[in-house]
C-alpha positions, 0 to 999 in steps of 0.5 A: 432829660427830665427837667426840660419843659418843666416851668419854673418859679423863680422865687428870688430874683432882680431885674437886668441892666436896661443899657448895652455893656462893654466887656468891663462892664459885662465882667463886673456883672459876671461875678459877685466881687469887683473883678468877675471875668470870663476867666471863671467857671460862670465864664465858661457856662456864659460861652457854652450855654448862652451863646447858642441863645443868641445864634452863636456857636457853643464855647465862641471866644469872649470878644465874638460873643460881647460883639454879637450881644451889641449888634443885638442890643441888650433888649433883644438879648435879655428877652431871648435869655430870660424867656429861654429859661422857661420861667412863668413866675418872676419873685423880684426883690424891689430893693436892688437894681432894676425891676424890668422882668415884665416887660421883657419876659411876658411873665407874671412878676411879684414883688418881694419887698426889702426891709432895710430899704424901706427902713432906710427910705423912711428914716431919709424922708423924716427929717435932718438925721443930726436932730431927729436921732436926739429926739427920742419922741421923734425917733419913736415916730420914725420907727411908728413909720417904718412898721406901718410903710413895711405893712402898706408895701407888704399888702401888695407883695408876695413876700419879704426879704432881709439883708442883715447878713450884710449889715451885722451879720446873722447873729443879730440880737432878738428884740421886740422894742427898738433901741432908744438911741441910733446914730445917725447914718443913711445905711443901716448898721445898728445891731439892735436896730436891725434886729428889731427890724428883722423882728417886725418883718417876722411878725408881719410875714406871720400875720399875712402868710408871707415868707421871710427870705434871708440872705445867707452864704456868699456875696459881694466883698461887702460881705463877712462870709463868716457872719453869713453862716444860717447857723447863726439864725438858729436862736431866731428859728427857735423864737419863730417856729410856732409863730406861723411865719416860713423862712426862706434861706437864700444862696447858702453856699458854702453852708448848704449842707448846714442850711439842709440841716436847718430845713430837716430840724425846723419845719418852718425853714426853706432854702435855695442854692440861688446864686450858687448855681451859675457860679459852680457851672458844671458842678451843680449836679454835685451841690444839689447831691449834697443839699438833697442828703438832708433837705426834706424835698418839700423844703427846696425851692429854685431861683436864679438870684439873676441880677444885672445880666441876663445870662445869670437868669438863664444859667440858673435855669439851664444849670439847674435843669441840667445839674437836677436831670443828671443827678435824678439819671443817677438815682434811676440807674441806681434804683434810688427813685422811680421815673414817676417819683423823679417826675414829681420830684422835678415839679415840686423843686420846680414850681410846686414848693414855691407855690405852696410856700407863697401861698399862690 
């Protein structure tokens, strides 16, 4: 297959759970909600593609798979699956979960700084919220501290990320100044504060040449999917079009065609399919085909969005390779593309586009 052996740059992922898991714990991480299960497309994919990495036959029963997993232990399982991805660079979202990929993979790991995580930590360390937010001067100081903390973290990072889709939706207000008053909360949900925070991230990203990743499309049950439609970012994309910022639309399903339109309309926008790939399983080539209908080839990146289970990192890579290889074989057979052009496209999607966007 043309895609085999091509090194990957995973431009958005997370660490893995550093513990052995029973079946309920494993299955909970196998889905985006609290009811993940082997009885799903991703469950089939684990049994088909991950089992051989653990010295098991394809399609092994779930309990047999988990027994073997326990015998090997989480560290050995993680190292095998992560190294089998063929990934040489990992860009890790530091705001969620464990960052342990460097020790398990031997690859290069760089940080993606999550805006909300930094802001919430600064607020938590700034004093008693009940009095803090009644004092305008103190509130202004906190906003200054948030921006300073983001700038400090950004100096060592390869990119920034926002999960504003989870907090208030992608139709956040575009504001230059922070709000005059904020209700105390450990979890930022005020849309004006979030709009200001994304604006700060966009400004820092433009100044330092760091892409800003934006969660779009499906996620866990904490998300209102209709408010994660990337088309809601249109005004934001217009506002940032001439600033030098690169915007990365993550995941995108079921809005991947809409995201592809945005990359077509706005040259500073990129996208990936991220966590879509493990969950659509054998339908990966169809989703890739729908995305490649419109996305400029330079604007599509690879990522796994693997989190918790190294199986998700591995499936992100294995199914992406399978799906893209199958699609390009069809294009070559139909004389849509030459073999040489197909190889160049694979390299661009696998690592080249990420290297250019993140200025590696």
